[in-house]
Structure formats: C-alpha cells, structure tokens
N, C-alpha and C positions, 0 to 999 in steps of 0.2 A: 325522444322526448323524455324528460326526467319524470319518474313516477312519484307524485307527491301524496299519494293516498296513505292515510294514517294506518298503522297496523291495527288489526282487529283486537279489541279488548275482550278478554275472556272473563268469565265469572270469577269472583274472588272466593276462595275456599278457606273456611276456618272451622275446625272441629266438626266436620261433616256437613256444615251449612254452606250452601252455594248462594252467593250474592251476585245478582246480575248487574251488568253495567247500567249506571243511571238510577240505581236503587240503593236503599239502605236497610239494614237489619240489625237487630240486637241479638247477639249470641251469648248464651249463658254457659260460660266455660266452667265445668266442675273441677275445682282444685282440691277440695277437702270436704269433710263433713263433721258435724258435732258428734259427741259421744252418744247422743240420742238417735244417731243415724239420720239426722236432718242434714240434707246437702247444703253446702255453702258454695254458691256459684259466683263467679266473677263476671259481671255484665260488660260486654265489649260491643260498643256501637261501631258498626262497619258502614262507612259511606263510600260507595264504589262508583267512581266517575265513569262517564261515557268515553273519555279520552285517556290514553296511556299517560303514566306519570309515576312519581315516587309513591312508596308506601310509608306514610308518616304515622307513627304512633305517638299519641299524647297521653301520658299516664299520670295518675295522681294517687295519693294515699297509699303508697308502698309502706309508709309509716301511717298507721291507721288513724292517728290523731291530728294529721296535717290536712286541714279542711279547705283551705283556700283553693287548692287545685280542683276539688270536687265542683265548686261553684264556677271556676274558670271553664271547665269542660261543659257544664250545663249551658253556659252562655254560648260557648263555641258551637254546640250542636244546633243552636237556633240561628247561626250565622247564615244570612241569605246567600252569600257567595258560594256555599256548599252545593247549591243547585246546579252549578256549572263547574263542578270539581273535575280536575284532571288528576288521575292517579287514585289512590285510596287513602282514606283517613281511618285509623283505628283509634277510637277514643275510649279510654279505660278510666272512668271516674274513681273507682275504688279497687285497687289491686289487693290490699290486705283487708279482706272483709272481716276476718276475726278481730283485728285491731280496731276497725271502724265501729263495729258493734259495741266493743268494750271501751271505746274512747282511749285506746292505748296505742303507743308507738309499736309495741311488740306483738308477737304471736303468743299463743298459750304456753309454748315451751320456753318463753322468755328470750327467744332469739330475735334478732333484727333481720327482717326479710331482705333488707338492702345490704346485708353483709353475707348473704347466703347464696348468691348467684355464682355459677350456673346451677348449683344444686345437684341433687342426686335422687334417683328413684328409690334408693334404699337408705337414705339419710334421715335426719330429723324432720319434724313437721315443716319447719321453715325451709329446709333443703328440698323437700319434696314439692312444696308449693312453688318455690322459686324455680325448680327444674321444669315443672309443668308449664308455668307461665313463660319461661325463657324459651323452651323448645317449641311450644305450640303457638306462641304469639311473637315475642321479640325477635327471634331469629328470622322471621319472614318479613321484617321491616327493612327499609332502606335508610330511614332517618328516625330519630327518637327525641322527643322533648319530655323530660321527666320533671314533674312539678312538685316542689317541696316548700315547707315553711321552716322556721326555727323550731327548736324543741319546746316543750312546755316551759313557760315562764321565761322564754327567750324570743326576741323578735329580730327579724332580719330586714334590712333595707332591700328593696327589689334589686336583684343582681343575677347575673349569669355566671355559672361555674362550668368551665370546659377545659379540655386538653387542647390548647391552642397550637400545639406543634402539628396537629392534623389540619391541613388546609380546609377540608370540607366542614369540619367541626368549627373551625375559626370563622368561616363564612356564615354559618348558622348563628353563632354567638353574636356576631356583628349585626346580622339582620334582625335579631330579636328586639334590639333597640334600647336596652337599659344602658345608662351612661357608664355604669361600673361593671367591668367584666373581670372575674378572678381566673387567672391562669392556674387551674387546680390540677394537681397530679391525680392520676387514677388510683382509686382505693380498691384493693383486692376484695372481691365478693360483692361489689356494687353492680347494679344494672349498667351503669355508665362504663365501668371497667370491662365487664365481660362482653358487652355489645361492641365496644371499641376493639377488643381482641379479634372480633369477626369482621372488622372493617366497617362497622355501622357507626356513622357520626351521631353522637349523643351530646345534648346540652342539658344542664340542670338549672331550672329556674328556682331561686330561693327568695321568698318574700313573706313577711308577716310572722305570726306566732301560732303554735299548735293550739287547737280547740277554740280558735277565734277566727271570725271573718274580718278581713282588713280590706275595706273598699278600694283603697289605692292599689294595694298588691293585686287584687283581683282584676281591676280594670287594666293595669299594666300587663298582667299575664294574658288576658284576652287579646289585647293589642299586639303583644309580642308574638303569640302563636299565629295570628293573622299575618304579621310581617314575614314570618318564616315561610308560611305557605305561599306568599307572593314571591319570596326569594326563590322557592323551589318550583315556581310557575304552576302551582296547583290551583290557584285561584287568580282571577283577573283583577286588574286595577293597579293603580300606583298609590304610593303614599302621598299624603297631602303635601309633604315637603321633605326635603332631604334632611336626614337626621345627622347630628354631629358624630364624628368618629368616637366609638366607645374608648374610655380610658382604661388601660390594662393595669391591674394591680400587680406590682412586682413581688409582693409578699403580704401576708396577713399574720396577725397574732392576737391571741386572747390576753387581756389584762386581768389578772386574778387578784382576789382579795387576800391581803396579807394577814388580816385578822377577821374574826367574826363579829357581826353586829348589824346595825341598821344602815342601809345605803341611802344617801341623798345625792342623786345624780345631778351633775351640773352641765351636762351636755346631752344631746339627743341624736337620733338616727340622722345620718346625712351631714352632720356637722363636721367642719374642719377643726382639728385640734393641733396645737403646737407642742413641740417637745417640752416637757416639764409642766404643761398645763394641768390644772386640777380637773380630773374627770368626775370625781365624786368624793364625798366625805363618808367615812364609815365610823359610826358612833356606837358606843356600848349602849345597851338598852336603858341604863340608868343615867346616861349622859355625862359620866365622869371621865370619859376618854374619847378621843377622836383622832382618826388617821386620814391623811390625804392620799387619794389614789391618783397617781400622776401618769401622764402619757410618756412612754419611753422614747417615742419618736413622733414626728409630725405625720398626721394621716387623716383619714376620714372614718367616722364611726359607721360601720356597716352592720353591726349587730350589738345587742345589749340585753342584759337580764332585766326582766320587768318586775320580778319579785323584790321588794325592798329589804328582805332579810337574806343575809349571806353567812356561810360558814367559811372558815379559813381555807383558801385554795379554790373557792368557787370562781368560775369565769364570769366577769361582770360586763366587760366591753370587748367587742371584736373590732380591731382597727385594721384598715387596709392601707398599704403604703404604695405610693405611686411615683414613678420616675418623673412624670410631668408635675407641673405646679399644682399643689393641692387646691389652690384657690380656683383653678380652672375646673377641677372635678366638682367642687362644691357648687359652682355656678351652674354647671350642666345638670347636676342633681336637682337644684332648685327649679330650674326651667322644666325639667322632666316631671317633677311632682306637680307643678302648677298645671301643665298640659294634661296630665292624667286626671287631675281633679276636675278639670273642665269636661273631659270625656265622660267621667263617671256621672257628673251632673246631667249631661245630655242623655246618657243611657237611662237614668232614673226617670227623666221627663218622658222619654219615649215609651218606657214600660207602663207609666201611669196613663198615657194617652191610649195605649193598646188595651 
C-alpha cells in the first residue's frame, strides 16, 4: 500500500530564530547601524505553514522611497488564506531602512542597493547590507517577488518584469496577472539577477511612483501576490475567472526631450499610441517656442514623467512595443484597471465595516 503520509515539517530557522510550523514571527535582522551606534534592523515577517511547500519571499523598498510595496505587504500579512499556508512566506516590507527613513532611493554612501548584490562583507555600506540580506535571507528562498515603483517624478503602469527564458520565472510572471509583461534582461548587481544565478525564480512588479501611494497599483499588487501563491499551491482556492494570456512586450524604449521647457502631455498611462503621434508639447517658459514630442513607433505607454518641467535629454515617456496588435493590449489593460478599481472599492468598504 502506497504511503501517502506528508513529510514532517521542521521549524524554519532565520537569524537564530526558530519558527514552528503553523506559527508566525517577526525577525529583526541587523544589517547596519547609525553612526550614533543605533542599530538599524530589517523586519522580516515569517509565516511558516503546517504543510510543506515553497519558501516565497515578497520584498519591498529595496529603493527606500518606493512605498507602494510597503502597503502591499501590510495588506498581504492580513490575508485570511495565510492561516492555512503550505510552505513559508517571508514578507520584508522595508529592505533599505536607511533610504526609507530619509525618503531616498539610495543608501548614505549614495549607492543603489539594487545594484550591489550579492555584495561583500568587506565592501561599501551598500555592498555589506546587500551581502547580509542576500546570504541570510534571499539565498534560502525558492521563489521571490520584488516590489518596485517608478523613480521620483516618474510613474509606471502595473507591469511584471522577468527573464522569460526561464520556465519557472515565466510561469510566475503569467500567474501574477498583469496584462503587460516585459521580457527584461537581467541587470548585474540586482537582486533579480543574482538570485537567478542561483536558480531562484524572481519576478519584479513595477507600478506607481516613488513617495506616493497609488490605490490601483497597490490593489493589483496584492491580487498578483495572491495569484502567485495559488500558482505555487501555497494557499487554497481558485481565481474567480480565467485571466487572459499576458501580452509580452518585445522591446521598450524611453522617449527623451530634445529641448528643455514645460511639458504638456497629450497621452496617459496605458494608452495606445501610433507612430508619429504627438505624445506631448514642450514649450519654453515664455511661450515663444514649442516642440512636438512624437512617438517613434506604435506602442503602449507604460511609464511617464509626472513633473511638467524637463531638461534636454530627460526621459519623458516609456513605450512598450508588442508583436500582437496594440489595440488588444490596450483593451486588456482597460479591463484590468476596471476590475482592479472594483476590487479596491470592495477592500475599502470591507475595512470601513471592520
């Protein structure tokens, strides 16, 4: 007779803390300290299931000014499905505590933590923090979702960026449920690149703008993480309906200002544009000159600058180009935004009732 007994689940160990199956704990991982010798710890929420399964890390604020992911994780930790979790969820709402305190993308040494992995114990502050986080946390995961936003004064349409040549990564990207997926090459020094080198599938969720909460981006992120956990069989339940196949962008490019001045945008996020279409007018402050900023190819606006003032060479619009008809992508994006807006309204009502 075949033995169907599930393997015994052992406690999950992190930085000397032992988390028993069916429990959760918050581990304060020391990564650095201020020059006042005040320690700066990275809080890691460990939810360890009673049943075996993947070890999924959901991380946010590697860039300290990217706040949407912090709220996504706050909502994730209240998810009722986590009571019957299979496997382990590591939720890290703020990786770059220095940057978070100072509302900055960078660390005090002006380095980007997401260009410093896997780091070194003898390197810069960024390298040392990246090394500690990578070796003590990321290396022990089987899957990773890294949450990001656009930079300051730039906003992104909800999108997944992933190396789609890896089947496990491509499956996670599809499961997340955003209509647009960017087949993005791995960038040296990023968490995504270094984890992938170890065979750990990683997807990056990009949505919204630095130092701003975007309700649509947040709701889409919470839903996407939930979908990935269902895909990995970490939580029970099925989606309400079958999602359309994501449309893969064949390439992207930033459209830059040829002159400096004041921008009057003529298109918005998620909008389909045609080759030669006017994306914006750039005018001199005194109004005696004006330049049209044109789309070099037909595509979808997936990112744009929100500041109306530009210098020559500034990136103003980020366009994605698709092998499929752009009208199909635009329609899927419209449907996606409408559905997420409904979900956000439901969540607000539920929170008020509680």
